[in-house]
C-alpha positions in Angstrom: 70.9 -77.3 -27.4 69.7 -73.8 -26.5 66.3 -72.6 -27.5 65.6 -69.0 -28.5 63.1 -67.2 -26.2 60.9 -64.6 -27.6 60.8 -61.4 -25.7 57.5 -59.7 -24.7 58.4 -56.9 -27.1 58.7 -59.3 -30.0 55.3 -60.9 -29.2 53.7 -57.5 -28.8 55.1 -56.4 -32.2 53.7 -59.6 -33.8 50.2 -59.0 -32.3 50.3 -55.3 -33.5 51.2 -56.4 -37.0 48.3 -58.8 -37.1 45.9 -56.1 -35.9 47.2 -53.7 -38.6 46.7 -56.3 -41.3 43.2 -57.2 -40.1 42.2 -53.5 -40.1 43.5 -53.1 -43.6 41.8 -56.2 -45.0 38.5 -55.8 -43.0 37.1 -52.7 -44.8 37.9 -54.1 -48.2 35.0 -56.6 -47.9 32.5 -54.1 -46.6 29.5 -52.9 -48.7 29.1 -49.2 -49.4 26.2 -46.8 -49.6 26.2 -43.7 -51.7 23.4 -41.2 -51.3 22.6 -38.5 -53.9 21.7 -34.9 -53.2 20.1 -34.3 -56.7 17.8 -36.3 -58.9 19.4 -38.5 -61.5 22.1 -39.8 -59.1 24.0 -36.5 -59.1 25.9 -35.0 -56.2 27.1 -38.2 -54.5 27.3 -38.2 -50.7 29.0 -41.1 -49.0 26.9 -42.9 -46.4 28.0 -44.6 -43.3 27.0 -47.8 -41.5 24.9 -47.4 -38.3 23.0 -44.4 -39.6 19.4 -44.3 -40.9 19.0 -42.3 -44.1 15.6 -41.1 -45.4 15.2 -41.2 -49.2 13.0 -38.5 -50.7 12.9 -35.5 -48.3 16.7 -34.9 -48.2 18.4 -37.5 -50.3 17.1 -37.9 -53.9 18.5 -41.4 -54.5 21.0 -44.1 -53.5 23.4 -46.7 -54.7 24.1 -49.7 -52.4 27.1 -51.5 -53.6 27.2 -55.0 -52.1 30.7 -56.4 -51.8 29.6 -59.4 -49.8 30.5 -57.8 -46.5 27.2 -56.4 -45.2 23.6 -56.7 -46.3 21.4 -53.6 -46.0 18.0 -53.0 -44.5 15.8 -51.2 -46.9 12.6 -49.9 -45.3 9.2 -49.2 -46.9 8.7 -46.4 -44.3 10.7 -43.3 -43.3 13.0 -43.3 -40.2 13.9 -47.0 -40.6 10.5 -48.0 -39.1 8.2 -50.8 -40.0 8.6 -53.4 -42.7 11.9 -53.8 -44.5 13.7 -56.1 -46.9 17.2 -57.4 -46.3 19.2 -56.7 -49.5 22.4 -58.6 -50.2 23.0 -57.4 -53.7 23.8 -54.1 -55.4 20.7 -51.9 -55.8 20.2 -48.3 -57.1 17.4 -45.7 -57.2 18.1 -42.5 -59.1 14.6 -41.0 -59.3 12.2 -40.4 -56.3 9.9 -41.7 -55.3 12.0 -44.8 -54.7 10.5 -48.1 -53.6 12.3 -47.8 -50.3 11.9 -44.8 -48.1 14.8 -45.3 -45.8 18.0 -47.3 -45.6 20.1 -48.7 -42.7 23.4 -50.5 -43.1 24.4 -52.3 -39.9 28.1 -51.9 -38.8 
């Protein structure tokens, strides 16, 4: 009885398909950060992971939407320095001064 042999092209195509599926599913579970340019949570600006955002001088508020993917580090001081709380839930501040002065979402 002859056995079917998979070619290297077929194996590479299967690996590529798995990578595409993983890339499409991965971001769906990530948390999001929205910053606001105006008081009252107006003029939304999408935030990115791996960046420290100061709340107050430039951004007038934030909304951290926790999807279960990433927790955020919310600092009591500016420039993501000093003491911080790890937040693993959705949190919002629409009026400065906010409790937290800077936000960092690890990638």
